[in-house]
SERO-4910 file (N, C-alpha, C, O; in steps of 0.05 Angstrom, whole numbers):
BEGIN
 pado doro    nc1    nc2    nc3   cac1   cac2   cac3    cc1    cc2    cc3    oc1    oc2    oc3
  Unk    A   -202     60   -284   -194     51   -258   -196     19   -256   -215      5   -261
  Unk    A   -172     13   -247   -167    -25   -248   -183    -32   -226   -180    -22   -204
  Unk    A   -204    -56   -233   -221    -64   -213   -223    -92   -210   -243   -103   -200
  Unk    A   -201   -105   -219   -191   -133   -222   -162   -137   -225   -146   -119   -231
  Unk    A   -154   -161   -220   -117   -168   -220   -116   -177   -244   -135   -186   -257
  Unk    A    -86   -175   -252    -82   -197   -269    -70   -225   -256    -57   -229   -235
  Unk    A    -77   -242   -276    -76   -274   -272    -49   -275   -246    -51   -282   -222
  Unk    A    -18   -261   -264     -5   -267   -248      4   -252   -222     23   -258   -207
  Unk    A    -14   -229   -221    -10   -211   -195    -25   -232   -173    -17   -236   -150
  Unk    A    -48   -243   -183    -65   -255   -163    -54   -276   -153    -53   -280   -129
  Unk    A    -41   -297   -177    -27   -317   -169      3   -313   -146     12   -329   -130
  Unk    A      9   -293   -151     28   -277   -133     18   -276    -98     25   -287    -77
  Unk    A      1   -261   -105    -14   -257    -76    -26   -277    -63    -25   -278    -39
  Unk    A    -40   -299    -80    -48   -321    -68    -25   -339    -53    -32   -349    -32
  Unk    A      0   -343    -61     24   -361    -62     29   -348    -38     21   -359    -17
  Unk    A     41   -324    -36     53   -317     -9     31   -312     18     41   -315     40
  Unk    A      3   -305     16     -2   -308     29    -16   -330     41    -23   -329     64
  Unk    A    -22   -355     23    -29   -380     29    -62   -378     47    -71   -360     61
  Unk    A    -73   -401     42    -95   -406     62    -95   -425     81   -108   -446     78
  Unk    A    -77   -421    108    -78   -442    132   -109   -452    137   -130   -439    133
  Unk    A   -107   -474    146   -130   -490    152   -145   -475    175   -169   -477    178
  Unk    A   -131   -462    189   -134   -459    223   -126   -427    231   -105   -420    222
  Unk    A   -137   -412    243   -132   -377    241   -103   -377    258    -95   -394    275
  Unk    A    -92   -358    250    -61   -353    252    -56   -330    263    -74   -313    262
  Unk    A    -30   -323    277    -21   -298    288      4   -292    266     24   -305    267
  Unk    A      1   -273    250     32   -271    237     45   -264    258     58   -285    261
  Unk    A     52   -251    273     69   -238    287     59   -209    282     42   -199    267
  Unk    A     82   -194    308     81   -163    303     58   -159    322     51   -168    344
  Unk    A     49   -138    300     27   -117    307      2   -130    288    -18   -117    282
  Unk    A      5   -154    280    -20   -163    269    -43   -173    282    -40   -174    307
  Unk    A    -65   -182    274    -83   -187    286    -93   -217    286    -75   -230    276
  Unk    A   -110   -231    293   -110   -261    283   -121   -262    265   -143   -251    264
  Unk    A   -110   -277    240   -116   -277    209   -120   -301    196   -104   -320    196
  Unk    A   -146   -300    182   -160   -323    176   -158   -318    148   -151   -295    140
  Unk    A   -164   -336    129   -161   -347    100   -132   -329     88   -111   -327    101
  Unk    A   -136   -321     68   -118   -307     49   -108   -278     67   -115   -257     57
  Unk    A    -96   -277     85    -87   -261    103   -107   -233    110   -104   -209    114
  Unk    A   -126   -248    109   -149   -232    130   -152   -226    151   -168   -239    164
  Unk    A   -137   -203    164   -136   -193    188   -159   -183    202   -171   -162    198
  Unk    A   -163   -201    218   -185   -186    235   -184   -173    258   -203   -162    270
  Unk    A   -162   -174    264   -147   -153    282   -144   -121    277   -153   -103    292
  Unk    A   -129   -117    252   -121    -91    242   -145    -79    226   -146    -56    220
  Unk    A   -167   -104    218   -187    -97    196   -214   -114    205   -223   -134    195
  Unk    A   -225    -96    232   -240   -106    248   -272   -116    228   -287   -135    229
  Unk    A   -270    -91    212   -295   -101    194   -293   -118    176   -313   -117    162
  Unk    A   -276   -138    167   -275   -153    148   -283   -183    161   -284   -204    148
  Unk    A   -287   -182    181   -297   -207    197   -333   -209    188   -348   -228    193
  Unk    A   -339   -190    179   -371   -186    167   -370   -203    143   -391   -208    132
  Unk    A   -352   -211    134   -346   -221    100   -345   -251    108   -348   -268     90
  Unk    A   -343   -257    129   -349   -286    134   -372   -295    144   -374   -319    150
  Unk    A   -393   -279    147   -416   -285    154   -424   -299    133   -417   -295    110
  Unk    A   -450   -325    148   -456   -347    120   -433   -367    111   -436   -387     97
  Unk    A   -414   -360    120   -393   -375    104   -386   -398    137   -386   -423    139
  Unk    A   -382   -380    151   -375   -399    177   -403   -407    201   -425   -396    202
  Unk    A   -394   -427    216   -413   -426    232   -422   -402    252   -407   -384    258
  Unk    A   -453   -404    264   -451   -377    274   -432   -382    311   -428   -364    328
  Unk    A   -426   -407    314   -408   -407    335   -382   -398    332   -374   -385    351
  Unk    A   -363   -405    308   -341   -395    306   -344   -372    300   -325   -358    305
  Unk    A   -369   -358    288   -364   -325    289   -360   -316    312   -339   -305    319
  Unk    A   -384   -322    331   -383   -313    360   -352   -315    371   -344   -295    384
  Unk    A   -333   -339    367   -311   -341    375   -294   -319    360   -274   -312    373
  Unk    A   -297   -306    337   -281   -300    321   -287   -265    334   -268   -249    334
  Unk    A   -305   -259    342   -319   -235    345   -306   -226    371   -305   -202    377
  Unk    A   -297   -244    385   -284   -240    411   -260   -233    411   -252   -218    428
  Unk    A   -244   -242    392   -217   -233    383   -212   -207    364   -192   -192    361
  Unk    A   -242   -209    350   -239   -185    341   -230   -153    345   -243   -137    359
  Unk    A   -204   -146    327   -192   -118    338   -174   -121    354   -166    -98    360
  Unk    A   -161   -138    367   -144   -148    377   -118   -148    362   -118   -167    345
  Unk    A    -99   -134    363    -71   -137    354    -43   -140    371    -42   -138    396
  Unk    A    -24   -144    358     -2   -153    379      0   -170    398     -9   -193    393
  Unk    A      9   -166    421     16   -182    439    -25   -198    446    -30   -222    446
  Unk    A    -42   -180    451    -59   -184    455    -75   -206    434    -94   -218    444
  Unk    A    -71   -209    414    -87   -221    395    -68   -248    395    -78   -270    392
  Unk    A    -43   -245    399    -24   -276    402    -32   -287    426    -27   -311    429
  Unk    A    -45   -274    446    -51   -290    475    -82   -297    466    -92   -315    479
  Unk    A    -96   -289    450   -122   -295    445   -127   -307    424   -151   -308    418
  Unk    A   -107   -321    407   -100   -339    387   -117   -370    392   -134   -380    377
  Unk    A   -105   -382    420   -118   -406    431   -143   -407    434   -153   -429    438
  Unk    A   -157   -384    434   -195   -385    435   -204   -396    408   -227   -405    407
  Unk    A   -192   -397    392   -196   -399    363   -186   -418    342   -196   -425    321
  Unk    A   -159   -425    356   -148   -439    333   -159   -462    327   -146   -474    309
  Unk    A   -175   -472    334   -191   -499    328   -203   -495    306   -202   -513    289
  Unk    A   -217   -473    300   -229   -462    280   -220   -466    251   -200   -455    241
  Unk    A   -243   -489    236   -231   -498    207   -237   -477    190   -261   -471    189
  Unk    A   -216   -458    170   -222   -449    151   -226   -469    123   -211   -488    118
  Unk    A   -247   -461    106   -251   -482     91   -235   -461     60   -243   -438     56
  Unk    A   -215   -472     42   -212   -459     30   -231   -452      9   -226   -431     -3
  Unk    A   -246   -462      5   -276   -448    -15   -284   -420     -5   -286   -400    -20
  Unk    A   -289   -421     23   -299   -401     42   -274   -383     33   -280   -364     20
  Unk    A   -250   -386     37   -232   -365     40   -227   -357     11   -222   -333      8
  Unk    A   -228   -368     -5   -232   -356    -32   -255   -334    -46   -253   -318    -65
  Unk    A   -273   -340    -30   -301   -323    -37   -292   -300    -16   -295   -277    -25
  Unk    A   -283   -301      4   -269   -274     15   -254   -258      5   -253   -234      6
  Unk    A   -239   -277     -6   -216   -259    -23   -228   -248    -41   -220   -226    -45
  Unk    A   -249   -257    -58   -251   -242    -86   -278   -221    -80   -285   -204    -96
  Unk    A   -289   -227    -55   -313   -212    -54   -306   -184    -36   -313   -161    -43
  Unk    A   -293   -191    -14   -275   -172      6   -255   -161      1   -254   -137     -6
  Unk    A   -228   -184      5   -206   -176     12   -191   -162    -13   -175   -144     -6
  Unk    A   -192   -166    -41   -180   -156    -69   -201   -131    -76   -190   -113    -88
  Unk    A   -219   -129    -71   -229   -111    -71   -224    -82    -55   -221    -59    -62
  Unk    A   -224    -91    -37   -207    -72     -7   -183    -62    -17   -178    -38    -22
  Unk    A   -167    -85    -18   -140    -75    -24   -129    -61    -49   -108    -48    -49
  Unk    A   -148    -65    -73   -143    -50    -95   -155    -22    -91   -144     -3   -102
  Unk    A   -180    -18    -73   -186     11    -71   -164     22    -55   -155     44    -63
  Unk    A   -151     10    -30   -122     18    -12   -110     27    -28   -108     52    -25
  Unk    A    -97     16    -50    -74     23    -66    -86     45    -85    -66     60    -88
  Unk    A   -109     56   -102   -110     68   -114   -119     93    -98   -122    112   -113
  Unk    A   -122     97    -76   -128    119    -57    -98    125    -46    -95    149    -41
  Unk    A    -74    108    -41    -48    117    -32    -34    127    -51    -17    145    -49
  Unk    A    -43    116    -70    -22    114    -94    -38    121   -120    -39    105   -138
  Unk    A    -50    145   -122    -64    153   -138    -62    151   -164    -81    148   -179
  Unk    A    -40    152   -170    -24    152   -198    -15    121   -205      4    115   -220
  Unk    A    -26    110   -198    -21     73   -196    -44     64   -215    -42     42   -225
  Unk    A    -65     78   -220    -93     69   -239    -79     68   -264    -89     52   -280
  Unk    A    -54     83   -272    -41     89   -305    -24     65   -305    -15     58   -327
  Unk    A    -17     49   -283      9     31   -283     -9     15   -304    -34     17   -307
  Unk    A     12     -4   -318      3    -29   -338     -5    -53   -318     11    -53   -299
  Unk    A    -24    -74   -317    -36    -89   -302    -22   -102   -282    -31   -103   -259
  Unk    A     10   -118   -292     24   -137   -271     33   -115   -259     35   -119   -235
  Unk    A     40    -93   -268     58    -74   -254     30    -57   -223     37    -52   -200
  Unk    A     11    -54   -231    -12    -50   -210    -10    -72   -193     -6    -68   -169
  Unk    A    -13    -97   -202    -19   -115   -195      3   -124   -169     -4   -131   -147
  Unk    A     24   -124   -176     51   -116   -159     50   -103   -137     59   -114   -117
  Unk    A     37    -71   -138     40    -56   -120     13    -63   -108     15    -56    -84
  Unk    A    -11    -73   -112    -32    -83    -93    -12   -104    -70     -4    -99    -47
  Unk    A     -6   -129    -89     10   -144    -68     27   -131    -43     28   -139    -20
  Unk    A     40   -109    -55     51   -101    -24     34    -88    -11     35    -92     13
  Unk    A     12    -68    -22      5    -63     -1    -23    -81     19    -35    -75     40
  Unk    A    -24   -104      1    -35   -127     18    -22   -132     38    -31   -136     60
  Unk    A      4   -132     29     24   -150     64     27   -116     81     19   -111    104
  Unk    A     38   -100     64     46    -75     83     29    -52     90     36    -34    104
  Unk    A      6    -53     81     -6    -33     85     -2     -4     70     13     -5     50
  Unk    A    -10     19     76     -8     38     61     10     55     71     24     68     55
  Unk    A     12     58     89     32     84    108     58     92     97     75     75     95
  Unk    A     62    111     90     89    123     79     98    140     90    108    158     77
  Unk    A     99    141    120    111    156    145    130    131    159    121    109    164
  Unk    A    156    140    164    165    126    192    200    117    177    202    121    153
  Unk    A    217    109    187    238    105    180    238     75    159    252     69    140
  Unk    A    215     59    172    217     30    148    193     42    124    181     27    108
  Unk    A    191     59    124    173     67     96    183     83     81    168     93     64
  Unk    A    208     90     81    224     98     63    222     92     35    220    112     20
  Unk    A    223     69     25    219     60      6    194     63     -6    194     74    -29
  Unk    A    171     56      5    138     64      7    142     88     -8    141     89    -32
  Unk    A    147    108      8    149    132     -5    161    141    -28    153    160    -42
  Unk    A    182    128    -32    196    130    -56    182    116    -81    179    124   -104
  Unk    A    174     95    -68    158     83    -95    137     95   -103    134     99   -127
  Unk    A    115    106    -82     98    128    -82    109    148   -106    100    148   -128
  Unk    A    135    168    -94    136    184   -112    146    179   -134    147    197   -151
  Unk    A    158    153   -140    167    147   -177    144    142   -187    141    152   -209
  Unk    A    122    128   -178     94    123   -189     88    147   -195     83    148   -219
  Unk    A     86    169   -186     70    201   -187     91    216   -207     83    235   -220
  Unk    A    115    209   -208    131    225   -226    123    219   -258    131    234   -276
  Unk    A    110    200   -262    104    193   -289    118    161   -305    134    148   -293
  Unk    A    112    156   -327    129    132   -328    158    131   -337    169    110   -342
  Unk    A    170    159   -339    198    155   -339    209    145   -317    229    131   -318
  Unk    A    194    151   -288    203    145   -267    196    124   -263    207    117   -243
  Unk    A    178    103   -273    172     78   -266    189     57   -254    187     45   -232
  Unk    A    205     54   -274    228     41   -275    242     38   -241    244     16   -230
  Unk    A    249     63   -231    254     63   -199    237     59   -177    241     65   -153
  Unk    A    212     46   -189    194     39   -170    202      3   -169    191    -14   -155
  Unk    A    221     -1   -188    220    -33   -188    253    -32   -163    255    -46   -143
  Unk    A    267    -16   -168    287    -10   -151    282     -2   -115    295     -8    -96
  Unk    A    260     13   -117    249     20    -91    234    -10    -84    247    -21    -66
  Unk    A    218    -21    -89    206    -39    -86    222    -66    -66    217    -79    -45
  Unk    A    244    -66    -87    261    -89    -86    280    -84    -59    286   -103    -44
  Unk    A    290    -51    -53    299    -49    -35    283    -55     -3    295    -51     17
  Unk    A    262    -62     -4    250    -64     19    261    -95     31    254   -103     53
  Unk    A    274   -106     17    278   -134     19    301   -129     54    303   -146     72
  Unk    A    311   -110     54    331   -102     77    317   -107    105    328   -118    124
  Unk    A    290    -97    104    276    -98    125    273   -118    139    265   -118    162
  Unk    A    280   -139    125    274   -174    137    303   -179    141    322   -168    129
  Unk    A    304   -197    161    337   -206    168    342   -222    149    365   -220    140
  Unk    A    321   -249    135    333   -273    130    340   -263     93    326   -247     80
  Unk    A    352   -271     87    358   -275     50    336   -280     39    321   -298     46
  Unk    A    333   -264     20    305   -270      3    309   -306     -2    331   -318     -2
  Unk    A    276   -320     -6    276   -346    -13    250   -340    -28    239   -318    -33
  Unk    A    239   -372    -36    219   -367    -55    192   -359    -42    172   -353    -55
  Unk    A    195   -361     -9    178   -358      0    173   -337     25    151   -331     35
  Unk    A    195   -328     32    189   -311     57    190   -286     46    195   -283     22
  Unk    A    185   -263     67    177   -236     59    197   -225     43    189   -213     22
  Unk    A    220   -225     48    247   -207     25    243   -220      0    245   -207    -21
  Unk    A    237   -249      0    232   -251    -28    207   -244    -41    206   -241    -65
  Unk    A    188   -241    -28    154   -232    -33    169   -204    -48    162   -199    -71
  Unk    A    191   -186    -36    189   -168    -40    205   -160    -78    198   -144    -96
  Unk    A    226   -177    -75    235   -192    -97    216   -195   -118    218   -180   -137
  Unk    A    198   -210   -118    175   -223   -132    156   -206   -147    149   -207   -170
  Unk    A    147   -185   -123    132   -157   -130    152   -136   -149    143   -123   -169
  Unk    A    179   -136   -140    193   -116   -160    193   -132   -188    189   -119   -208
  Unk    A    197   -156   -188    201   -173   -219    172   -168   -231    167   -157   -252
  Unk    A    152   -178   -213    130   -172   -227    117   -137   -240    104   -133   -261
  Unk    A    125   -115   -219    128    -94   -235    148    -86   -257    140    -69   -272
  Unk    A    170    -94   -261    180    -96   -282    174   -112   -307    183   -106   -329
  Unk    A    156   -137   -302    143   -145   -321    123   -123   -333    125   -118   -357
  Unk    A    107   -111   -320     87   -100   -330     98    -74   -344     86    -62   -361
  Unk    A    128    -66   -333    133    -39   -349    145    -55   -383    142    -45   -405
  Unk    A    158    -77   -378    172    -85   -405    147    -90   -419    150    -90   -443
  Unk    A    119    -94   -408     96    -97   -425     88    -68   -448     77    -67   -470
  Unk    A    101    -49   -430     94    -16   -453    124    -12   -463    131     12   -465
  Unk    A    137    -24   -468    166    -16   -476    186     -5   -455    205      9   -463
  Unk    A    182     -9   -433    199     -8   -411    210    -20   -401    200    -41   -393
  Unk    A    237    -13   -394    253    -41   -383    252    -69   -408    248    -94   -408
  Unk    A    258    -47   -429    268    -70   -461    293    -89   -453    316    -83   -447
  Unk    A    283   -108   -453    304   -128   -454    312   -142   -437    329   -160   -439
  Unk    A    294   -133   -411    305   -148   -391    291   -172   -384    268   -178   -390
  Unk    A    311   -191   -367    300   -217   -356    293   -221   -332    306   -213   -312
  Unk    A    267   -236   -330    250   -231   -311    243   -255   -297    240   -277   -309
  Unk    A    240   -251   -275    225   -282   -260    201   -296   -280    183   -281   -288
  Unk    A    202   -319   -288    171   -324   -301    185   -330   -331    176   -349   -343
  Unk    A    203   -317   -341    216   -319   -371    227   -349   -372    239   -361   -355
  Unk    A    218   -356   -399    233   -384   -398    247   -383   -430    237   -368   -447
  Unk    A    266   -395   -436    287   -405   -465    302   -388   -466    311   -373   -449
  Unk    A    305   -392   -487    343   -398   -498    358   -370   -491    383   -368   -494
  Unk    A    341   -346   -480    351   -320   -466    359   -330   -441    383   -325   -436
  Unk    A    347   -342   -421    349   -346   -401    374   -363   -394    389   -358   -375
  Unk    A    379   -384   -412    401   -402   -408    425   -388   -398    435   -396   -377
  Unk    A    438   -362   -414    461   -357   -409    469   -350   -390    490   -356   -378
  Unk    A    447   -330   -382    439   -318   -357    448   -333   -337    465   -325   -321
  Unk    A    434   -362   -334    447   -382   -313    467   -395   -311    475   -404   -289
  Unk    A    480   -398   -337    509   -402   -339    521   -381   -325    523   -385   -301
  Unk    A    529   -364   -332    535   -343   -328    540   -338   -293    561   -331   -281
  Unk    A    510   -346   -283    508   -346   -255    515   -377   -240    513   -381   -216
  Unk    A    523   -393   -258    538   -411   -242    510   -434   -235    515   -456   -223
  Unk    A    478   -426   -243    453   -448   -239    458   -473   -265    474   -477   -284
  Unk    A    440   -481   -256    433   -510   -273    417   -490   -294    402   -473   -287
  Unk    A    425   -497   -320    420   -470   -348    387   -492   -356    385   -506   -376
  Unk    A    368   -490   -338    346   -498   -356    333   -485   -367    317   -497   -381
  Unk    A    333   -461   -366    326   -439   -382    296   -430   -377    279   -419   -392
  Unk    A    295   -439   -345    270   -428   -331    278   -411   -319    299   -418   -308
  Unk    A    270   -382   -312    278   -360   -295    257   -354   -276    239   -338   -278
  Unk    A    265   -376   -247    250   -380   -231    257   -372   -204    278   -361   -208
  Unk    A    251   -371   -177    261   -358   -155    288   -363   -155    301   -342   -155
  Unk    A    298   -380   -156    331   -391   -155    349   -368   -171    367   -352   -163
  Unk    A    334   -373   -201    350   -348   -205    352   -320   -201    372   -307   -203
  Unk    A    324   -308   -194    318   -278   -192    335   -283   -156    350   -264   -151
  Unk    A    334   -298   -142    356   -286   -122    382   -291   -120    397   -283   -103
  Unk    A    387   -308   -142    424   -308   -149    431   -279   -169    454   -270   -167
  Unk    A    411   -267   -185    413   -249   -193    413   -223   -182    422   -203   -194
  Unk    A    401   -222   -155    399   -200   -134    422   -211   -123    435   -192   -114
  Unk    A    434   -230   -121    460   -235   -101    487   -219   -115    506   -207   -104
  Unk    A    481   -226   -146    507   -221   -161    506   -189   -161    526   -176   -160
  Unk    A    480   -179   -162    482   -155   -173    496   -129   -140    505   -106   -141
  Unk    A    489   -150   -115    501   -132    -97    524   -133    -95    533   -118    -77
  Unk    A    545   -151   -110    566   -155   -111    585   -140   -130    609   -137   -128
  Unk    A    564   -131   -153    568   -122   -176    568    -94   -171    578    -79   -188
  Unk    A    558    -83   -148    546    -52   -146    528    -45   -162    531    -24   -174
  Unk    A    509    -58   -166    485    -49   -178    464    -49   -163    467    -60   -141
  Unk    A    443    -40   -168    419    -37   -156    406    -62   -149    394    -70   -169
  Unk    A    402    -80   -129    397   -106   -123    363   -105   -131    348    -92   -118
  Unk    A    357   -115   -146    332   -120   -154    315   -151   -158    290   -155   -156
  Unk    A    335   -168   -164    332   -188   -176    321   -188   -210    311   -208   -220
  Unk    A    323   -173   -219    309   -164   -250    335   -160   -266    348   -139   -264
  Unk    A    344   -186   -284    370   -180   -299    361   -160   -323    357   -169   -345
  Unk    A    357   -130   -316    363   -109   -337    388   -113   -347    407   -128   -341
  Unk    A    384    -89   -373    397    -92   -394    435    -79   -377    456    -85   -388
  Unk    A    433    -66   -355    459    -62   -342    467    -86   -328    491    -92   -329
  Unk    A    454    -99   -316    459   -132   -308    474   -145   -329    496   -155   -327
  Unk    A    454   -144   -351    467   -163   -372    504   -157   -386    524   -171   -391
  Unk    A    497   -129   -390    526   -117   -396    540   -125   -374    557   -141   -383
  Unk    A    544   -124   -344    561   -121   -327    570   -154   -322    590   -160   -308
  Unk    A    551   -174   -338    563   -201   -330    574   -206   -355    590   -224   -354
  Unk    A    571   -193   -379    582   -199   -402    565   -216   -418    575   -237   -428
  Unk    A    536   -208   -423    515   -224   -438    503   -201   -459    485   -209   -474
  Unk    A    511   -181   -460    503   -163   -480    511   -160   -507    535   -158   -512
  Unk    A    490   -160   -530    492   -169   -553    516   -156   -565    523   -161   -588
***
């Protein structure tokens, strides 16, 4: 069973989670969050991971808001907003508590995920890190479908790429390099990269690719043909797929390349 993440997965999580210098309240039903997305409201036990890394005074302030979520956490934020979160301390908590915890949650909620290639597994951990593990409810339809696709075995794993990317519709803004809908596309892309490494989704062009194979795709999408498949290319592929009646994933699979006229 995986006990660590690929470098690409770790980079994805840290880039989207960030490590703000002060406690924040992300909104919704979240609690006060510190470091790399460590939510001491939704996960009160996580505060203990900061023992010895923050002053006793700061720990006491955070103890008072531990377990609060939603509006109560928003109201309480002012009492802890002045606490300074050292980035090295945040990295320590990430590596010793948050990542092991999220890996364990992912394996428990998606038992078959331990068989996934490393990048695909890491993409799933990023998803769980941000959205949790619930598979029930109207906003969790794609989470359940992702679970079922992974459980069904390798032949169905490409369906998980589609389902992860479909979650982008849950947020009102179009995907960007830094918002939550963009995070879903980045996770779908990383999941697809893992599948390509085991000869599933062969020939797909994916975020992070570079070189001559990327340039014709960018030209067809009327982008600068710099040969670097970055966030802008990913979002442009996603937009094109929507107009072409294809599954909107941001991954230029062979069907997308064929539709746009790039098949060999």
